[in-house]
N, C-alpha and C positions, 0 to 999 in steps of 0.2 A: 747366165753370168753377165749379161748386158744390162739387166734390170737395175741392180744395185750392188755395190761391193759389200753391203752389210745386210746379209740375208739370214744369218744364224751362226752362233758359236757352236762348232762341232767338238765339244770337249769330250764327248763319249760317242761311241758308235756300236749299236744303234741307240738312239735316244729312248728314254723311258716311255715316251708316248707310243712307242712301237711294242712295248711289252703287253702281254695278255695273261689272263689267269691260266695257270698250268693245271691241267686235269689229266690224270691224277697228279697230285703234288709229289714230286720225286723226293726221296730221301737225300739229304745232303751227303751222307756217307757214300751213296751210289754216284751222285753227281761228281764228287771229288775223287772217286776211287781210281780212275785212270789218268788223273792229272799229275803233272809235275808239282811237287810241293817243297822244292828245295830253295825257292826264291820268291816268296809271296809278298804281296803288299797288303798290309792290314789297315783298315779304316774304321773309325768310330764316328757316328753321326750324333750330334747333340742338337736337337731341333728347336732351340730356344734363343731368343735375342732380347735385348732391352728395348728395341724398336724394330719396325719393319720398314726398310727404306723404300722410297717410291719406285725405284727401278728393280726391286728385288722380286724374282720369281722362284726363289729357293724354297725348299720344304722347311718352313720354320714358323714358330709361333712367338709373338711378342709378349713379354711379361706374364708367363704362366703362373698359376698358383703354386706356392711353395710345395704343397702336397703332391702336385703333379710332377714336379722336378724330382722329389724323393722317390716317387713311385717309378718314374722312368729309369732312374739309376738302379733301383732294385731289379727291374725287369731286364735292364741291359746286362747285369751280372748273370742272371739266369740264361739269357741268350748266349752270352760268352761261353758258358760252360757247355751248353748243348752243341754249339758250333765247333768248339775245340774238340769235343768228343767225336765229331764227324770227320775230322782230319786225321791223318796218320800221326802216330806219336812223335815221329821225327820231322814233322813239318817245320819249315824254317822261314822266318820272315826277314826280308831285306830292307823294307821301308815301312814306316808307320806314319799315319796322319790322323789328326782329330779335327773334324770340321763341323760345319753346320749350315745355318745357325751360327752361333758364337759360343764356342766351348767355354770361354772365360766369362760367360754370363754366370757360370757356377761360382759359388764362393770358394775361398781357398780350401776349406775342409772338403767340400764337395769335389773339387778337382783332385784332391788326394784320393778320394774314393774312385774317381774315374780312372786315374792311373793304375790303381789296383785292379780294376776291371780289365784294362789293357794288358796288364801282366798275366792275368788269368787266361785271356784269350790268345795272346800272341807269344807269351813267354820269352819275349825278346828284350835284351838289354844291349846297349852300345851300338844300336843301329840308328841311322838318321830318322828323326821324328819331327814332323811339322805340326804346328798348332795355330789355328786362326784366332784372331782377337779383334777388338774394336777400340776406338779411342776412349769410350766410357768405361771399358772393363779391363784395360791393360794397366792394372794397378800393381804396385810393388809386391803386395802379399801374394797375389795370384801368380805373378811372374816368378816369384821365388819358388813356388811349387813347380812351375814348368821347368825352370833351370835345374832344380833338385832332382827331377826325374829324367834328365838327359835330353830335354828338347833341344834340337839343333837348329830349328828354323821357326820363326814367328812371322806370320803374315797379317798385316793390318790394312784395312780399307780406309784410306784417308779421303780419296776421291778428288778433293780440292782443298787448297790451303786458303780459300776465301769462303767465309761463312755464307755469303749470298749465293754462291754457286752450289755449295753443298745443300743449302735449303731448296734451291731450284730443282735439284735432283731428288728431292724428297728425303733428305738426310739432315735432321735437325741437330747438328753438332756445333760446338764452339771451338774456335782455333786454340784457345788456351788449353782445352781438354786434349786436343790433338797433340800439341807440343809436349804436354806433361806425359802423355802416353809414350811418345817416341823417346823421351828422355828416360823413362822408366825401363823401356825395353833395352836401350843401350846400357843402362846401369846394371841390368840383369846379366849382361855379358853372354847372351845367347848368340851363337856364332853367326847366324844368318838372319838378317832383317829383310823381309819383303814388304814393299809398300805399293798399294794399288792406287792408281789414278784413273779418272774417267774423263773422256773428251766428248764434246758434242752437247754439252749442257746448254740450256737456254741462257742467252746472255753472255756466254763464254766468247772471248776474243783471243786472237794470237797473243795479245799483251797479258791478259789474265792467265792464259794457259802457260805462258813463259814464266809468270810468277810462281805458279804451282811447280813447274819443273825445277826452277831455281831453288825453291824451298826444299823440294825433295832431295836435290843433290847436296844440300847443306848437311844432310844426315848421312850421306854416303852409304845408302842401303846396298847390301850385297845383291839384291834383286829388286827389280821394278816391273810391275805388270801394268800395261796400258789397256784399258777397256773402252771400246766405243759405247756410248750410251745407246741402249735399246729401249724402246717403249713397247712392252709386251702386254698381251691380254691378261686380265685378272690381277695386275699390279696397280699400285697407287698411281703411277704416271699413266698407265694404260687406260685408266678411267677418265683421264682428262687430256688425252693426247690430241694434238692438232697437226694438220699437215704442214710440212715445210719443204718446199720444192728444192731448196738449196742445202738441205741438211746433209746429204751425202757429200757434197762438195766441201762443206765446212768440216766434217769429220775427217775427210781425206787430207785436207790442208793442215789441220791440227796434228794429225798423226805424222805426216811427213816432217813437220816442224820438230816434233818430239824425237823422231828417229835421228835427225841431224844433231840435236842437242845432246842426246844420250850417247851417241857414238863419239862425238867430240869429247865427252867427259869420260871416255874409257869403258863404256858398256858395250857388250856384244849382244846382238839380237839373236835369240834362239828360236823364236817363233814370232808370229804376228804380235803377240801380247808380251812375251817374256824377254826381259833384258837382264843380263847378268854382268856384274862388274868383272872386268877381265882379271883382276888380281884377287877375286874372292876365293875363299877356301873351297875346294871341291868336297862334296859329301864323302865321308868315310863309310865303310861297311861294304857288304857284298853287293855285287852288281844286280840291278833289277831292270828288266826290259818290259815295258808295258805291252809291247806287241806279242810277247811270248809267255810272260809269267802271269799267274792268276792273282786275283784280288779277293780278299775276304772282308766283307763289310758287316758291321754291327750297328743296330739302331734302326728306328722307324723309317728314316729317309736314305739309308745306305743302299748301295748296290754291290753285287759280287760278280766276278767274271771267271769263267773257265773258258777253255777253247771253244766248246760247243754250246754253252748255255750262259747267258747273262740273266741275273735274277735279282729281285728286290721285293719289298712290300708294295702296297698300292701307292700310286703317285697322285699328288694333288698340288695345286697352287693357291686356289681361293682359300681365304682364312677359315671359313666354317668346315670345309672338307679336310684341310690340314689338321684341324683340331680333332675331327672324327677319326682320322687315321692314327693319330697319336693315342687317342683314347682306346682304339681297338688294339693297338700294339701293347699298351699297358695291361689290358685285361686278358691277354692270351695265356693259356696254360703253357708251361715250359716245353711240353712235348711238341708244340707247334713249331718251335725253332729248329727242329730236326729236318724240316722240309723247306723246299723252295716253293714260293707261292705264285708270284708273277714273274714272267720272264720272256725271253726271246731265244729260240734255238737258232744257232748259226750253222748253216751247212758249209760245205767246203768253199763255195763261192763267196759267201758272206765273211768267212774267216779270212780269205785273201783280201777282201775289200777293207775289212777293219785294219789289217796289217798295213795295207797301203796308206790308208788315211792317217793312221797314227804316226806313220813315218813321214809322209809327204808334207804334212803341215808343220813339220819341224825344219829348222834351217839346215840341219845336216842331211835331211832327205832320206830317200830309200836306199837301204843297203841291198843292192841288187844281188850280191852273192848270198847273203843271208836269206833273202826271199826265196831264191832258187833252191837253196839247201832245205828250207822249210817245206816248200810246196812242190818242188820238182819242175817248176815252170818259170818263165821270165815274167817279171811284173808288167813290162810294156806289151808283151803278147797277151797277157790276161786282160789288160786294160788299154786297148788301142785308142780310146778316147783321149789319152794323155797327149796324143799328137796335136790335138786342138789347143791345149795349153801351151805347147812349144810354139805353135804357129802364132799365137798371140804374144809371144815373148815373155810368158809367165813361167816357163819351165825350161830347164837346161836341155841342151841338145841330146844328152844321153838319157833323158827322161828320169833323172833321179832327184834333182833338187829344184825347188822353186827359185826363180830370180827374185831380186828385191821387190819388184812390182808384183810378182806372184804372191810373195809372202803377205804383202799389204792387202791382197784380195783373198786371203784365206777364208773369210766368212762368206764368200761367194763360191769359191772352188770346192770347199768341203760339202756344202749342200748339193752342189751340182753332181758330185760323185756318189751321193746316196743312191742305193739300189731302188728299183721300182717297187719291190715288195716292202721294203722298209718305208718308203715314201707313202705307199698306200696305207700301211698300218698307222703311221703317224697322222695321216689325213683323216682317218676314220676314228681316231681317238676322241672320246667325249670328255672335254675338260672338266675337272673337279675342283 
């Protein structure tokens, strides 16, 4: 934890690089048979974008041929039917999301088809639904489809309101395009707008960062996510990375500046990255708890979660390998989607660790009572190393919530709490 406050974004545990081929492949009906299915999260992955940003290590392909997009949607519908048949008839979904990639890379008619697939798979209406978009694809016709199908949240990656900074981060966008997209989203009257910004870009200063923060606040987004720039292997920036001894200090200073600005503007920090406007509408619909409830993913880059098994298709970052995985997905017989193929089995200890991590890295922290009800033990007994965080002033005295400084160091605390087995699996993963 002393090396750098920016070691890795632990958005899921364990990471896909810890997954391995499952032999034999279990039937999804068996995987889900003993699981609660009354409050599930449904996710659809669309692995296409109009461009691949320099910082991006997501599973996505830029500008695919039209025939591949059509084939992918057809295969996605077949997968949806097989997966739905693997769940109980009364399975209920509490949250839906469509991500990628950029789902709005699809045309408006293709988006209509995608929402039909979501209905086949999840059968849910009137529940909170989030869709990701980009400045180039947040057009009125597409947003009309999103609004017409009950989308409650749109997330757009702006990253910077200065073209020079966006280009330095490997994102060739124009400010006029960004402003038109934001106006189109507001005109569509989708309840929640989330806007992503990146700090730590080459050439960024407190003054230019303040400009982006001020421009963001002009739109009064209900949510704002702040991402530190990472230079990762196999990405555009990763191929031309250079050392900067003061990069950590720069990112920390910019982050603290943003926290002060956003809190003064009435935003509440819910995690290191997420800030929500205090007067923003709360999501309607059934409760969903990511620590307890399952996730059903569809698409080549999706992942699914049960208590004891996390599973997906193969994982890749490099462009040729991503294309190979998408081609493989499209060519599969429908019966393949009745099985889990790559995954990680979570034993009782790993289930506790995941529950802790998914709670601790949020501002509201660990619900000690719920943890004990779930596992029959106390979280601080199970993880005595939390004492070190408290000794550093990064964790509260009752070992349940990170302090303000602790939240700011989530990208060091999360990796530090990864188990030895998961760390070894991630370390022996061969990048694709």
